[in-house]
C-alpha positions as CSV (number, residue, x, y, z in Angstrom):
1,M,-9.7,75.0,253.1
2,G,-11.1,77.9,255.1
3,A,-7.6,79.1,256.0
4,W,-6.6,79.1,252.3
5,V,-9.8,81.0,251.3
6,A,-8.8,83.6,254.0
7,L,-5.4,83.9,252.3
8,L,-7.0,84.4,248.9
9,K,-9.3,87.1,250.3
10,K,-6.2,88.8,251.8
11,D,-4.4,88.7,248.5
12,F,-7.4,90.2,246.8
13,K,-7.4,93.1,249.3
14,L,-3.7,93.7,248.7
15,T,-4.2,94.0,244.9
16,R,-7.8,95.2,244.5
17,T,-6.9,98.8,243.9
18,V,-4.7,97.9,240.9
19,F,-7.4,95.5,239.7
20,F,-10.1,98.1,239.7
21,V,-7.8,100.7,238.1
22,G,-7.1,98.1,235.4
23,L,-10.9,97.8,234.8
24,V,-11.1,101.5,234.4
25,I,-8.2,101.5,231.9
26,N,-10.1,98.8,229.9
27,L,-13.1,101.1,229.8
28,L,-10.9,104.0,228.6
29,F,-9.5,101.8,225.8
30,A,-13.0,100.9,224.8
31,L,-13.9,104.6,224.7
32,L,-10.8,105.3,222.6
33,T,-11.9,102.6,220.2
34,L,-15.4,104.1,220.0
35,S,-13.9,107.5,219.4
36,M,-11.6,106.3,216.6
37,G,-14.5,104.4,215.0
38,M,-16.3,107.8,214.6
39,K,-13.3,109.4,213.0
40,T,-12.0,106.7,210.7
41,D,-13.3,103.8,208.5
42,H,-10.0,101.8,208.8
43,T,-11.3,98.7,210.5
44,L,-7.9,97.4,211.8
45,L,-7.0,100.8,213.2
46,I,-10.3,101.1,215.0
47,F,-9.7,98.1,217.1
48,L,-6.0,98.7,217.8
49,P,-6.6,100.1,221.3
50,L,-8.5,97.0,222.4
51,V,-5.8,94.7,220.9
52,V,-3.2,96.6,222.9
53,A,-5.4,96.3,226.0
54,G,-5.7,92.6,225.5
55,V,-2.0,92.0,224.9
56,C,-1.0,94.0,227.9
57,H,-2.7,91.4,230.1
58,V,0.4,89.1,229.7
59,F,1.7,91.3,232.6
60,Y,-1.4,91.1,234.7
61,V,-0.6,88.0,236.8
62,P,3.1,88.9,237.4
63,I,2.1,92.5,238.4
64,M,-0.5,91.2,240.9
65,I,1.9,88.7,242.3
66,F,4.7,91.2,242.6
67,I,2.5,93.8,244.4
68,S,1.3,91.1,246.8
69,L,4.8,89.8,247.5
70,K,6.2,93.3,247.9
71,T,3.7,93.9,250.7
72,E,4.4,90.5,252.3
73,A,8.2,91.3,252.3
74,N,7.6,94.2,254.7
75,Q,6.1,91.7,257.2
76,L,7.7,88.5,256.2
77,H,7.9,87.0,259.7
78,I,4.1,87.2,260.0
79,W,3.4,85.8,256.5
80,L,5.7,82.8,256.9
81,H,4.2,81.9,260.2
82,N,0.8,81.2,258.6
83,P,-0.3,77.6,259.0
84,G,0.3,75.4,256.0
85,P,3.2,75.0,253.5
86,A,4.6,77.7,251.4
87,S,2.9,76.2,248.3
88,A,-0.4,77.2,249.9
89,L,0.8,80.7,250.4
90,L,2.1,81.1,246.9
91,I,-0.8,79.4,245.1
92,S,-3.1,81.9,246.7
93,K,-1.3,84.7,245.0
94,L,-1.2,82.9,241.7
95,V,-4.9,82.1,241.8
96,N,-5.7,85.7,242.8
97,G,-3.8,87.1,239.8
98,L,-5.3,84.5,237.5
99,M,-8.9,85.3,238.5
100,M,-8.2,89.0,238.1
101,T,-6.7,88.4,234.6
102,V,-9.6,86.3,233.5
103,I,-12.2,88.9,234.7
104,S,-10.4,91.7,233.1
105,L,-9.9,89.9,229.8
106,L,-13.6,88.9,229.7
107,M,-14.4,92.6,230.1
108,V,-12.2,93.3,227.0
109,Y,-13.8,90.4,225.1
110,V,-17.3,91.5,225.8
111,M,-16.6,95.2,225.0
112,S,-15.0,94.1,221.7
113,G,-18.1,92.2,220.8
114,L,-20.4,95.2,221.7
115,L,-18.3,97.4,219.5
116,I,-18.2,95.0,216.6
117,I,-21.9,94.3,216.5
118,P,-23.1,97.8,215.4
119,K,-20.0,98.4,213.2
120,F,-20.1,95.4,211.0
121,N,-22.8,93.2,209.4
122,L,-20.8,90.0,209.6
123,I,-22.1,86.7,208.2
124,E,-22.2,83.7,210.5
125,T,-18.8,82.3,209.3
126,Y,-17.0,85.6,210.1
127,W,-18.7,85.8,213.5
128,T,-17.6,82.3,214.4
129,D,-14.0,83.0,213.4
130,A,-13.9,86.3,215.2
131,W,-15.2,85.0,218.5
132,T,-13.1,81.8,218.3
133,S,-9.9,83.6,217.4
134,G,-10.4,86.0,220.2
135,L,-10.9,83.2,222.7
136,V,-7.8,81.4,221.5
137,I,-5.7,84.5,221.7
138,F,-7.0,85.3,225.2
139,L,-6.3,81.8,226.4
140,H,-2.7,82.1,225.2
141,I,-2.3,85.5,226.8
142,I,-3.4,83.9,230.1
143,L,-0.9,81.1,229.7
144,I,2.0,83.5,229.0
145,S,0.9,85.6,232.0
146,I,1.0,82.6,234.3
147,I,4.5,81.7,233.0
148,I,5.8,85.2,233.8
149,G,3.9,85.1,237.1
150,V,5.6,81.9,238.2
151,W,9.0,83.3,237.2
152,V,8.2,86.3,239.5
153,L,7.5,83.8,242.4
154,F,10.7,82.0,241.8
155,L,12.9,85.1,241.5
156,W,11.4,86.7,244.6
157,S,11.9,83.4,246.6
158,L,15.5,83.2,245.4
159,Y,16.2,86.8,246.4
160,Q,14.6,86.4,249.8
161,S,16.7,83.3,250.4
162,L,19.9,85.0,249.6
163,K,19.6,88.6,250.8
164,F,20.9,87.9,254.3
165,A,23.6,85.6,253.1
166,I,25.2,87.7,250.4
167,G,23.4,91.1,250.7
168,R,23.5,93.3,247.6
169,W,25.0,90.5,245.5
170,S,21.6,88.8,245.6
171,W,20.5,90.9,242.7
172,L,23.4,89.5,240.5
173,V,22.3,86.0,241.3
174,V,18.7,86.8,240.5
175,I,19.7,88.4,237.1
176,G,21.8,85.3,236.5
177,A,18.8,83.1,237.3
178,V,17.0,84.8,234.5
179,I,19.7,84.9,231.8
180,I,21.3,81.4,232.3
181,P,18.1,79.3,232.3
182,S,16.8,81.3,229.3
183,W,20.0,80.6,227.5
184,I,19.9,76.9,228.4
185,S,16.2,76.7,227.4
186,A,16.9,78.3,224.0
187,L,19.7,75.8,223.4
188,F,17.4,72.9,224.4
189,E,14.6,74.1,222.2
190,S,16.9,74.0,219.2
191,T,17.7,70.3,219.7
192,K,16.0,67.2,218.2
193,L,15.3,66.0,221.7
194,Y,13.0,69.0,222.3
195,S,11.2,68.3,219.0
196,L,10.8,64.6,220.0
197,V,9.4,65.6,223.4
198,T,7.0,68.3,222.2
199,K,6.1,67.8,218.5
200,W,3.2,65.4,219.1
201,G,-0.6,65.9,219.3
202,S,-0.9,68.3,216.4
203,I,-3.5,71.1,217.0
204,T,-4.5,73.4,214.1
205,Y,-6.2,76.7,214.5
206,D,-7.8,77.5,211.2
207,F,-9.8,80.6,210.6
208,P,-10.9,80.4,206.9
209,S,-12.6,83.8,207.0
210,F,-9.3,85.5,207.7
211,S,-6.5,86.0,205.3
212,I,-4.0,84.0,207.4
213,N,-2.5,80.6,207.2
214,P,-3.6,77.9,209.7
215,I,-1.7,78.2,213.0
216,Q,0.0,74.9,214.0
217,T,0.6,74.0,217.7
218,Y,1.2,70.8,219.5
219,A,-0.3,69.2,222.7
220,G,3.3,68.3,223.6
221,E,4.2,71.9,223.7
222,Y,1.4,72.7,226.1
223,L,2.3,69.7,228.3
224,Y,5.9,70.8,228.4
225,T,4.9,74.3,229.4
226,F,2.5,72.9,232.1
227,I,5.3,70.8,233.5
228,F,7.7,73.7,233.5
229,I,5.1,75.9,235.4
230,I,4.5,73.2,238.0
231,G,8.2,72.5,238.5
232,L,9.1,76.2,238.8
233,F,6.2,76.8,241.2
234,F,7.2,73.9,243.6
235,L,10.9,74.9,243.4
236,S,9.8,78.4,244.6
237,A,7.7,76.9,247.4
238,W,10.6,74.7,248.4
239,I,13.0,77.7,248.6
240,V,10.5,79.6,250.8
241,D,10.0,76.6,253.1
242,S,13.6,75.6,253.4
243,K,15.8,78.6,252.7
244,V,14.0,81.9,253.5
245,E,15.0,83.3,256.8
246,V,13.2,86.1,258.8
Protein backbone atom coordinates (compact mmCIF):
# COMPACT_ATOMS: atom_id res chain seq x y z
CA MET A 1 0.00 0.00 0.00
CA GLY A 2 2.85 2.36 0.83
CA ALA A 3 4.39 1.79 -2.60
CA TRP A 4 1.09 2.58 -4.32
CA VAL A 5 0.63 5.78 -2.28
CA ALA A 6 4.13 6.79 -3.41
CA LEU A 7 3.00 6.26 -7.02
CA LEU A 8 -0.06 8.42 -6.40
CA LYS A 9 2.09 11.20 -4.95
CA LYS A 10 4.37 10.98 -7.96
CA ASP A 11 1.42 11.26 -10.36
CA PHE A 12 0.18 14.28 -8.45
CA LYS A 13 3.57 15.97 -8.83
CA LEU A 14 3.53 15.24 -12.56
CA THR A 15 0.17 16.94 -13.03
CA ARG A 16 -0.09 19.48 -10.21
CA THR A 17 0.86 22.45 -12.39
CA VAL A 18 -2.04 21.79 -14.76
CA PHE A 19 -4.31 21.14 -11.77
CA PHE A 20 -3.55 24.48 -10.12
CA VAL A 21 -3.85 26.28 -13.45
CA GLY A 22 -7.29 24.68 -13.77
CA LEU A 23 -8.30 26.04 -10.36
CA VAL A 24 -7.22 29.52 -11.43
CA ILE A 25 -9.27 29.15 -14.62
CA ASN A 26 -12.29 28.18 -12.49
CA LEU A 27 -11.82 31.39 -10.51
CA LEU A 28 -11.59 33.42 -13.73
CA PHE A 29 -14.86 31.86 -14.93
CA ALA A 30 -16.46 32.85 -11.62
CA LEU A 31 -15.19 36.41 -11.98
CA LEU A 32 -16.55 36.51 -15.54
CA THR A 33 -19.91 35.30 -14.21
CA LEU A 34 -19.86 37.99 -11.53
CA SER A 35 -18.98 40.63 -14.12
CA MET A 36 -21.79 39.53 -16.45
CA GLY A 37 -24.21 39.60 -13.51
CA MET A 38 -23.45 43.29 -13.03
CA LYS A 39 -24.08 44.09 -16.68
CA THR A 40 -27.15 42.02 -17.52
CA ASP A 41 -30.32 40.72 -15.90
CA HIS A 42 -30.56 37.66 -18.14
CA THR A 43 -30.28 34.85 -15.55
CA LEU A 44 -29.31 32.04 -17.97
CA LEU A 45 -26.69 34.17 -19.68
CA ILE A 46 -25.17 35.14 -16.33
CA PHE A 47 -24.32 31.55 -15.41
CA LEU A 48 -23.20 30.45 -18.87
CA PRO A 49 -19.47 30.78 -18.00
CA LEU A 50 -19.81 28.47 -14.99
CA VAL A 51 -21.84 25.99 -17.05
CA VAL A 52 -19.03 25.95 -19.62
CA ALA A 53 -16.47 25.52 -16.84
CA GLY A 54 -18.38 22.54 -15.47
CA VAL A 55 -18.89 20.82 -18.82
CA CYS A 56 -15.21 21.22 -19.71
CA HIS A 57 -14.40 18.90 -16.80
CA VAL A 58 -15.30 15.90 -18.97
CA PHE A 59 -11.75 16.32 -20.31
CA TYR A 60 -10.14 16.63 -16.88
CA VAL A 61 -9.35 12.97 -16.15
CA PRO A 62 -8.09 12.19 -19.69
CA ILE A 63 -5.89 15.30 -19.74
CA MET A 64 -4.32 14.42 -16.38
CA ILE A 65 -3.77 10.82 -17.47
CA PHE A 66 -2.29 11.86 -20.82
CA ILE A 67 0.13 14.33 -19.25
CA SER A 68 1.28 11.73 -16.74
CA LEU A 69 1.65 8.98 -19.36
CA LYS A 70 3.51 11.31 -21.73
CA THR A 71 6.09 11.93 -19.01
CA GLU A 72 6.36 8.22 -18.24
CA ALA A 73 6.93 7.43 -21.93
CA ASN A 74 10.22 9.35 -21.76
CA GLN A 75 11.48 6.99 -19.04
CA LEU A 76 9.40 3.92 -19.74
CA HIS A 77 12.06 1.43 -18.64
CA ILE A 78 12.12 2.99 -15.15
CA TRP A 79 8.33 3.20 -14.83
CA LEU A 80 7.72 -0.41 -15.89
CA HIS A 81 10.30 -1.72 -13.44
CA ASN A 82 8.26 -0.48 -10.49
CA PRO A 83 7.16 -3.32 -8.21
CA GLY A 84 3.63 -4.50 -8.69
CA PRO A 85 1.44 -5.15 -11.72
CA ALA A 86 0.60 -2.63 -14.43
CA SER A 87 -2.90 -2.32 -12.99
CA ALA A 88 -1.42 -0.67 -9.89
CA LEU A 89 0.56 1.75 -12.05
CA LEU A 90 -2.45 2.68 -14.16
CA ILE A 91 -5.01 2.91 -11.35
CA SER A 92 -2.77 5.46 -9.66
CA LYS A 93 -3.05 7.74 -12.68
CA LEU A 94 -6.80 7.21 -12.91
CA VAL A 95 -7.35 7.93 -9.20
CA ASN A 96 -5.12 11.01 -9.38
CA GLY A 97 -7.12 12.41 -12.29
CA LEU A 98 -10.40 11.55 -10.56
CA MET A 99 -9.42 13.29 -7.32
CA MET A 100 -8.37 16.42 -9.20
CA THR A 101 -11.63 16.40 -11.16
CA VAL A 102 -13.74 16.08 -8.01
CA ILE A 103 -11.87 18.88 -6.24
CA SER A 104 -12.13 21.20 -9.22
CA LEU A 105 -15.84 20.46 -9.75
CA LEU A 106 -16.54 21.04 -6.06
CA MET A 107 -14.91 24.43 -6.45
CA VAL A 108 -17.24 25.24 -9.38
CA TYR A 109 -20.21 23.88 -7.39
CA VAL A 110 -19.47 26.04 -4.33
CA MET A 111 -18.76 29.15 -6.40
CA SER A 112 -22.05 28.68 -8.25
CA GLY A 113 -23.90 28.59 -4.94
CA LEU A 114 -22.10 31.68 -3.63
CA LEU A 115 -23.08 33.58 -6.76
CA ILE A 116 -26.69 32.35 -6.70
CA ILE A 117 -27.38 33.27 -3.06
CA PRO A 118 -27.09 37.08 -3.39
CA LYS A 119 -28.63 37.12 -6.87
CA PHE A 120 -31.84 35.22 -6.29
CA ASN A 121 -34.32 34.93 -3.44
CA LEU A 122 -35.26 31.33 -4.15
CA ILE A 123 -37.90 29.44 -2.24
CA GLU A 124 -36.97 26.10 -0.67
CA THR A 125 -38.24 23.99 -3.60
CA TYR A 126 -36.12 25.88 -6.10
CA TRP A 127 -33.05 25.60 -3.85
CA THR A 128 -33.50 21.83 -3.56
CA ASP A 129 -33.87 21.38 -7.31
CA ALA A 130 -30.96 23.71 -8.08
CA TRP A 131 -28.50 21.93 -5.79
CA THR A 132 -29.72 18.43 -6.66
CA SER A 133 -29.63 19.00 -10.42
CA GLY A 134 -26.12 20.44 -10.13
CA LEU A 135 -24.97 17.40 -8.18
CA VAL A 136 -26.52 14.98 -10.69
CA ILE A 137 -24.93 16.82 -13.62
CA PHE A 138 -21.51 16.86 -11.96
CA LEU A 139 -21.68 13.13 -11.18
CA HIS A 140 -22.40 12.41 -14.84
CA ILE A 141 -19.58 14.73 -15.91
CA ILE A 142 -17.22 12.72 -13.68
CA LEU A 143 -18.50 9.45 -15.17
CA ILE A 144 -17.96 10.65 -18.74
CA SER A 145 -14.51 11.93 -17.80
CA ILE A 146 -13.58 8.52 -16.38
CA ILE A 147 -14.76 6.79 -19.56
CA ILE A 148 -12.63 9.04 -21.75
CA GLY A 149 -9.71 8.65 -19.32
CA VAL A 150 -9.84 4.84 -19.56
CA TRP A 151 -9.89 5.13 -23.34
CA VAL A 152 -6.71 7.22 -23.11
CA LEU A 153 -5.10 4.48 -20.99
CA PHE A 154 -6.08 1.83 -23.52
CA LEU A 155 -4.97 3.74 -26.61
CA TRP A 156 -1.65 4.70 -25.00
CA SER A 157 -1.02 1.08 -23.97
CA LEU A 158 -1.90 -0.16 -27.46
CA TYR A 159 0.42 2.36 -29.09
CA GLN A 160 3.31 1.51 -26.74
CA SER A 161 2.87 -2.20 -27.50
CA LEU A 162 3.00 -1.66 -31.26
CA LYS A 163 5.45 1.19 -31.82
CA PHE A 164 8.56 -1.02 -32.03
CA ALA A 165 6.81 -3.69 -34.10
CA ILE A 166 5.20 -1.61 -36.83
CA GLY A 167 6.60 1.88 -36.24
CA ARG A 168 4.64 4.79 -37.64
CA TRP A 169 1.76 2.51 -38.61
CA SER A 170 0.95 2.26 -34.91
CA TRP A 171 -1.08 5.45 -35.21
CA LEU A 172 -3.32 3.86 -37.85
CA VAL A 173 -4.02 0.96 -35.52
CA VAL A 174 -4.80 3.38 -32.68
CA ILE A 175 -7.18 5.35 -34.90
CA GLY A 176 -8.82 2.09 -35.94
CA ALA A 177 -9.11 1.11 -32.27
CA VAL A 178 -11.23 4.25 -31.78
CA ILE A 179 -13.38 4.07 -34.90
CA ILE A 180 -14.15 0.34 -35.13
CA PRO A 181 -15.22 -0.26 -31.48
CA SER A 182 -17.29 2.93 -31.58
CA TRP A 183 -19.04 1.67 -34.71
CA ILE A 184 -19.64 -1.77 -33.17
CA SER A 185 -20.90 -0.16 -29.96
CA ALA A 186 -23.34 2.04 -31.91
CA LEU A 187 -24.67 -1.03 -33.72
CA PHE A 188 -25.04 -2.99 -30.48
CA GLU A 189 -26.83 -0.13 -28.74
CA SER A 190 -29.46 -0.17 -31.48
CA THR A 191 -30.34 -3.83 -30.87
CA LYS A 192 -33.04 -5.39 -28.68
CA LEU A 193 -30.32 -7.27 -26.80
CA TYR A 194 -28.84 -3.99 -25.58
CA SER A 195 -32.26 -2.85 -24.40
CA LEU A 196 -32.75 -6.16 -22.61
CA VAL A 197 -29.36 -5.87 -20.89
CA THR A 198 -29.62 -2.21 -19.87
CA LYS A 199 -33.27 -1.12 -19.68
CA TRP A 200 -33.95 -2.23 -16.12
CA GLY A 201 -33.90 -0.46 -12.77
CA SER A 202 -35.64 2.72 -13.86
CA ILE A 203 -34.24 5.91 -12.29
CA THR A 204 -36.11 9.19 -12.76
CA TYR A 205 -34.56 12.59 -12.19
CA ASP A 206 -37.45 14.98 -11.69
CA PHE A 207 -37.00 18.67 -10.97
CA PRO A 208 -40.53 20.11 -10.71
CA SER A 209 -39.28 23.67 -10.22
CA PHE A 210 -37.71 23.64 -13.69
CA SER A 211 -39.60 23.71 -16.97
CA ILE A 212 -38.20 20.38 -18.14
CA ASN A 213 -39.57 16.88 -18.44
CA PRO A 214 -38.36 14.21 -15.98
CA ILE A 215 -35.07 12.64 -17.08
CA GLN A 216 -35.19 8.85 -17.37
CA THR A 217 -32.14 6.64 -16.89
CA TYR A 218 -31.62 3.01 -15.91
CA ALA A 219 -29.47 1.18 -13.37
CA GLY A 220 -28.67 -1.29 -16.16
CA GLU A 221 -27.06 1.48 -18.19
CA TYR A 222 -24.85 2.45 -15.27
CA LEU A 223 -23.88 -1.19 -14.67
CA TYR A 224 -23.11 -1.67 -18.37
CA THR A 225 -20.91 1.44 -18.32
CA PHE A 226 -19.17 0.27 -15.13
CA ILE A 227 -18.40 -3.14 -16.65
CA PHE A 228 -17.09 -1.45 -19.79
CA ILE A 229 -14.78 0.79 -17.74
CA ILE A 230 -13.44 -2.15 -15.70
CA GLY A 231 -12.96 -4.32 -18.79
CA LEU A 232 -11.14 -1.65 -20.79
CA PHE A 233 -8.95 -0.78 -17.80
CA PHE A 234 -7.81 -4.36 -17.21
CA LEU A 235 -7.28 -4.87 -20.95
CA SER A 236 -4.97 -1.85 -20.86
CA ALA A 237 -3.13 -3.27 -17.84
CA TRP A 238 -2.76 -6.65 -19.57
CA ILE A 239 -1.30 -4.98 -22.67
CA VAL A 240 1.25 -3.09 -20.55
CA ASP A 241 2.18 -6.20 -18.57
CA SER A 242 2.41 -8.56 -21.54
CA LYS A 243 3.08 -6.59 -24.69
CA VAL A 244 4.89 -3.33 -23.95
CA GLU A 245 8.63 -3.53 -24.54
CA VAL A 246 11.32 -1.09 -23.43
